[in-house]
C-alpha positions in Angstrom: 283.3 -37.0 64.3 282.5 -39.2 61.1 279.2 -39.1 59.4 278.1 -42.5 60.4 278.9 -42.4 64.1 276.6 -44.2 66.6 276.2 -42.3 69.8 274.7 -43.9 73.1 273.2 -41.9 76.0 273.0 -44.1 79.0 271.2 -43.9 82.3 269.5 -40.5 81.9 266.0 -39.6 82.8 264.5 -38.7 79.4 261.3 -37.0 78.2 259.5 -39.7 76.3 256.0 -40.0 75.4 255.1 -37.0 77.5 256.5 -38.3 80.7 259.9 -38.8 82.3 261.4 -42.3 82.2 264.9 -43.9 82.8 265.9 -45.2 79.3 269.0 -45.2 77.0 268.9 -43.6 73.6 270.9 -44.8 70.6 271.6 -42.2 67.9 272.7 -43.6 64.5 273.8 -40.9 62.0 271.7 -38.1 63.7 268.6 -40.0 63.9 267.2 -41.7 67.1 267.6 -45.4 66.3 266.6 -47.0 69.5 264.9 -46.0 72.9 265.0 -48.7 75.6 266.5 -49.9 78.8 270.1 -51.2 78.9 271.2 -50.7 75.3 274.6 -52.5 75.2 277.5 -50.0 75.2 279.2 -52.0 72.4 276.5 -50.7 69.9 278.1 -47.3 69.9 281.3 -45.4 69.0 280.6 -42.7 71.6 279.1 -43.3 75.1 277.7 -40.6 77.4 276.8 -41.5 80.9 274.1 -39.1 81.9 273.1 -40.9 85.2 272.1 -37.8 87.2 270.9 -35.7 84.1 267.6 -35.0 82.4 267.2 -35.2 78.6 264.5 -33.1 76.9 263.7 -32.7 73.5 265.8 -29.6 72.2 263.8 -26.4 73.0 262.2 -24.1 70.4 262.0 -20.4 70.7 259.7 -18.8 68.0 260.7 -15.2 68.9 264.6 -14.5 68.7 266.5 -11.6 67.2 269.6 -12.8 65.5 270.5 -9.2 64.2 272.0 -10.3 61.0 272.1 -9.0 58.3 272.4 -5.4 59.2 273.2 -5.2 62.8 276.1 -7.6 63.5 277.6 -5.3 66.1 274.7 -6.5 68.3 274.7 -10.2 67.6 275.5 -12.6 64.7 273.7 -15.7 63.4 276.7 -17.5 64.6 276.9 -16.0 68.2 273.1 -16.1 68.5 272.7 -19.7 67.6 275.7 -20.7 69.8 274.0 -18.9 72.7 270.8 -20.7 71.8 272.5 -24.1 71.9 273.9 -23.2 75.2 270.4 -22.4 76.5 269.1 -26.0 75.2 267.6 -24.6 72.0 267.8 -26.6 68.8 265.3 -24.6 66.7 264.7 -20.8 66.7 262.6 -18.4 64.5 264.4 -15.3 63.6 262.5 -11.9 63.6 262.5 -9.6 60.5 263.7 -6.2 62.0 267.0 -6.4 60.0 268.7 -4.5 57.2 267.6 -5.4 54.6 264.2 -6.3 56.0 263.2 -9.6 54.5 260.3 -8.2 52.4 261.3 -9.7 49.1 262.9 -12.9 47.9 266.3 -11.3 47.3 266.3 -9.7 50.8 265.1 -12.8 52.5 267.7 -14.8 50.6 270.4 -12.7 52.1 269.5 -13.9 55.5 269.1 -17.5 54.4 272.5 -17.5 53.0 274.1 -16.6 56.4 271.9 -19.1 58.3 273.2 -21.8 55.8 276.8 -20.8 56.4 276.9 -20.0 60.2 274.0 -21.4 62.2 274.8 -24.2 64.5 271.1 -25.1 65.1 267.9 -24.9 63.0 266.9 -21.3 62.2 263.5 -20.6 60.6 263.3 -16.9 59.3 260.2 -14.7 59.4 259.3 -12.6 56.5 258.0 -9.1 57.1 254.3 -8.3 56.7 255.1 -4.9 55.1 257.8 -3.4 52.8 260.7 -2.3 55.1 258.3 -2.8 58.1 256.8 0.6 57.4 253.2 -0.6 57.4 252.4 1.2 54.1 252.5 -1.6 51.5 252.6 -5.4 51.8 255.7 -7.4 51.3 256.0 -10.1 48.6 254.1 -12.4 50.9 253.3 -14.9 48.1 256.6 -15.0 46.7 258.3 -15.6 50.0 255.9 -18.2 51.4 258.0 -21.2 50.7 261.1 -19.5 52.3 259.8 -18.4 55.6 258.3 -19.8 58.7 255.4 -17.2 59.0 254.9 -13.4 58.5 255.6 -10.8 61.1 256.4 -7.1 61.5 257.8 -7.6 65.0 259.1 -4.5 66.6 255.9 -2.6 65.3 252.3 -3.1 65.2 250.5 -3.1 61.7 248.4 0.1 62.3 246.1 -0.3 59.2 243.2 -2.5 59.8 243.0 -3.1 55.9 246.5 -4.1 55.6 246.3 -6.6 58.3 243.2 -8.0 56.7 244.9 -8.3 53.4 247.9 -9.9 54.9 245.7 -12.5 56.7 244.0 -13.4 53.5 247.3 -14.0 51.7 248.7 -15.9 54.7 245.6 -18.1 54.9 245.9 -18.8 51.0 249.5 -20.0 51.5 248.8 -21.9 54.8 251.0 -19.5 56.7 250.5 -17.9 60.2 250.4 -14.1 60.9 252.7 -13.6 64.1 251.9 -10.2 65.4 253.7 -7.6 67.6 250.5 -5.8 68.8 250.9 -2.0 69.6 248.8 1.0 68.7 251.1 3.7 67.9 248.6 6.5 68.8 248.5 5.3 72.4 252.2 5.2 73.1 252.6 9.0 73.9 256.3 8.7 74.1 256.2 6.1 76.8 259.2 3.5 77.5 258.0 1.6 80.7 254.8 0.6 81.9 252.2 3.4 82.8 252.0 2.5 86.4 253.2 3.3 90.1 256.9 3.3 89.3 256.6 5.5 86.1 254.6 8.1 88.3 256.9 8.1 91.2 260.0 8.3 89.2 258.7 10.7 86.7 259.0 8.5 83.6 256.6 8.3 80.7 254.4 5.3 80.7 253.2 2.8 78.0 249.6 2.2 78.7 248.3 -1.6 78.5 245.6 -0.5 76.1 248.2 0.0 73.4 248.8 -3.7 73.4 245.3 -5.2 74.0 243.5 -2.9 71.6 245.4 -4.2 68.8 245.0 -7.8 69.8 241.2 -7.2 70.1 241.2 -5.8 66.4 243.4 -8.8 65.1 241.1 -11.4 66.8 238.0 -10.0 64.9 240.2 -10.0 61.6 241.2 -13.6 62.2 237.7 -14.6 62.8 236.7 -13.1 59.5 239.6 -14.5 57.4 240.1 -17.8 59.2 243.9 -17.1 59.3 246.1 -18.9 61.8 247.2 -16.0 64.2 249.9 -16.0 66.9 250.4 -13.1 69.3 254.0 -12.2 70.4 255.2 -11.5 74.0 251.8 -10.7 75.6 252.1 -8.6 78.9 248.8 -7.5 80.2 245.7 -9.2 82.0 243.4 -7.9 79.3 245.4 -9.6 76.5 245.2 -12.9 78.4 241.4 -12.5 78.7 240.9 -11.5 75.0 242.9 -14.6 73.9 241.1 -16.9 76.5 237.7 -15.8 75.0 239.0 -16.1 71.4 239.9 -19.6 72.0 236.6 -20.5 73.3 235.0 -18.9 70.3 237.0 -21.2 68.1 239.5 -18.6 66.7 242.8 -20.1 65.4 244.9 -18.3 67.8 247.9 -19.0 70.0 250.2 -16.7 72.0 253.5 -16.5 73.8 254.9 -14.7 76.8 258.5 -14.3 78.0 260.1 -15.4 81.3 260.6 -11.8 82.4 256.9 -11.1 82.3 256.1 -14.1 84.4 258.9 -13.5 87.1 259.1 -9.7 87.2 256.6 -6.7 87.3 257.2 -3.0 87.4 257.9 -3.1 91.2 261.0 -4.8 90.2 262.3 -2.0 88.0 265.6 -0.2 88.5 267.0 2.7 86.7 269.0 0.5 84.3 268.7 -0.4 80.8 268.6 -4.0 81.6 265.0 -3.6 82.8 263.8 -2.0 79.5 262.0 -4.0 76.8 258.9 -3.7 74.7 256.3 -4.5 75.9 257.5 -3.3 79.4 257.3 -5.1 82.7 253.6 -4.5 83.7 251.8 -4.4 87.0 251.8 -7.2 89.6 248.1 -7.9 88.5 249.3 -8.3 84.9 252.0 -10.8 86.1 249.3 -12.8 88.1 247.1 -12.9 85.1 249.9 -14.2 82.9 250.7 -16.9 85.4 247.1 -17.9 85.4 247.1 -18.0 81.6 250.1 -20.4 81.6 248.3 -22.6 84.3 245.1 -22.8 82.1 246.6 -23.2 78.7 245.6 -19.7 77.4 249.3 -19.0 77.1 250.7 -21.7 74.7 254.5 -21.2 74.9 257.3 -19.4 76.4 259.4 -17.3 73.9 262.4 -15.3 75.0 262.2 -12.2 72.6 266.1 -12.4 72.9 267.0 -8.9 71.8 270.6 -8.2 72.0 272.0 -4.6 71.8 275.6 -3.2 72.3 276.7 -2.4 75.8 276.5 1.3 75.0 272.9 1.1 73.7 272.0 -0.5 77.0 273.9 1.8 79.3 271.7 4.9 79.2 269.2 4.2 81.9 265.4 3.5 81.6 264.7 6.5 79.5 267.4 6.5 76.9 268.6 2.9 76.6 267.3 0.8 73.6 264.4 -1.6 74.3 265.3 -5.3 74.5 266.9 -7.8 76.8 268.7 -11.1 76.2 267.1 -14.2 77.4 268.0 -17.4 75.3 270.6 -18.6 77.8 268.6 -18.2 81.0 265.1 -19.1 80.0 265.2 -22.6 81.3 266.9 -21.9 84.5 264.7 -19.0 85.4 261.5 -20.9 84.6 262.7 -24.0 86.3 263.9 -22.0 89.6 260.8 -19.8 89.7 258.1 -22.2 88.6 259.0 -26.0 88.7 260.9 -25.9 92.0 258.2 -24.1 94.0 255.6 -26.6 92.4 253.6 -23.8 90.4 253.9 -26.0 87.2 255.5 -29.4 86.6 258.7 -30.2 84.8 256.5 -31.8 82.1 254.5 -28.6 81.6 257.7 -26.6 81.3 258.9 -28.9 78.4 255.4 -28.3 76.8 255.9 -24.5 77.1 259.5 -24.5 75.8 259.3 -27.2 73.1 256.2 -29.2 72.4 253.6 -26.6 71.9 255.7 -24.4 69.7 256.7 -27.5 67.7 253.0 -28.3 67.1 251.9 -24.9 66.2 254.8 -23.9 64.0 255.4 -27.4 62.5 259.2 -27.5 63.4 261.5 -29.0 66.0 261.7 -32.7 66.8 260.6 -35.0 69.7 262.4 -37.9 71.5 261.1 -40.7 69.3 262.6 -43.6 67.3 263.0 -42.3 63.7 263.2 -38.6 64.6 266.2 -36.5 64.3 268.3 -36.3 67.5 267.7 -32.6 68.6 268.2 -33.1 72.4 269.3 -31.1 75.3 270.9 -32.4 78.6 270.5 -30.7 81.9 271.9 -31.0 85.4 268.8 -29.7 87.4 270.8 -29.7 90.6 273.5 -27.3 89.4 273.0 -24.0 91.2 274.8 -20.9 90.0 274.5 -17.1 89.6 273.5 -15.6 86.3 276.6 -13.9 85.1 276.2 -12.1 81.6 280.0 -12.1 81.2 279.7 -15.7 80.6 277.1 -15.5 77.9 277.9 -16.7 74.4 275.5 -14.0 73.2 277.0 -10.7 72.2 274.2 -9.1 74.2 274.8 -9.0 77.9 271.7 -7.0 79.2 269.4 -9.1 81.2 267.1 -8.2 84.2 268.2 -11.6 85.8 271.8 -10.6 86.2 272.9 -11.8 89.7 270.0 -14.2 90.1 270.7 -17.4 91.8 269.2 -20.3 89.5 269.1 -24.0 89.3 269.5 -26.1 85.9 272.5 -25.9 83.9 272.7 -27.2 80.2 275.4 -29.9 79.9 275.1 -30.7 76.3 272.9 -30.0 73.3 272.7 -32.2 70.2 271.2 -30.8 67.0 270.7 -33.5 64.2 273.0 -35.6 66.4 275.8 -33.4 66.4 277.1 -31.8 69.7 276.5 -28.1 69.3 277.2 -27.3 73.0 279.1 -29.0 75.7 279.6 -27.5 79.2 283.2 -28.3 79.9 
């Protein structure tokens, strides 16, 4: 496709100005040139008739593990971004638990070089809060501020109050966000699933809810003191929801995310298989209900997948011994659409907010369907019903708790900067 091609999307239902309307979209050189009814087909070099399809702004996931550099046997930037495009995503933020950890300009640059070479969508890397994510010394936060989307030690909680305070001060100075995986190490006690009924009945070591919410509680106080913009990763407990709800009322500059699996599943759905093991773990049914309420009342701002691929061997050792982490970028929309929009728990508009708009606003990335904006779009057939089969995934990671689930909503095409990066053939 030449550089100056004009593409015309006709007859689709598009998400435009926060509602769904029937309009055509003309894309000129990767930019949305016109949105109106009945644009003449002669205007374009390529015509897509999406009569029964929906066109959304490309989704944004602020929590994705692309595993490169360092762990390319689990995923690569190429495979991870191709999987993202297939899931309808045009922007993702890549987590820092890599080798080398992006804790200095040269280390971060290593990742950026691969992104520039191999990524098929927009990738925004995090820089780590601490050197080698060890929690002992701050990374070169100031030096990396122009190269990263935000600072995170995801995979580990920052244990030192003083270190987190200092990181927030520097982040505030550079107008950057702290994005925190909240976990108090002293409370983990070797646990690997939720400390609840299933753990008790099946003789597993449990992770208590307090290990998550205690650190959120601390960070909220530090965010109040510093005025730093603060975002909480993958919340899973009812106490976390309540703390964040109250912090928002108190005027703290705070947002948070949760994942589809925490909203759809609880520890009563656990099976003795690695595909049900992630961190934080699937919690109690009451936690799931609180998370759903948090989505409904706006306490939870966005859905992020925490897409965390591992090798088949690493995920084949049951609940106790398998690595923590499941994949989710190719199933997030259909799982949420099937479980929340179809039964009228949330509207389709609300789902687009959770998967795209709110993340874009908070992280200042992504695009919307507006004239003059880049054409980051995804096209879905909401009536396409199928069974989740990990063998079909483009991700190298195949471990999902949704394997075998019947879902609605298939991504037909994804455009990033006007370029087709996924097409369902």
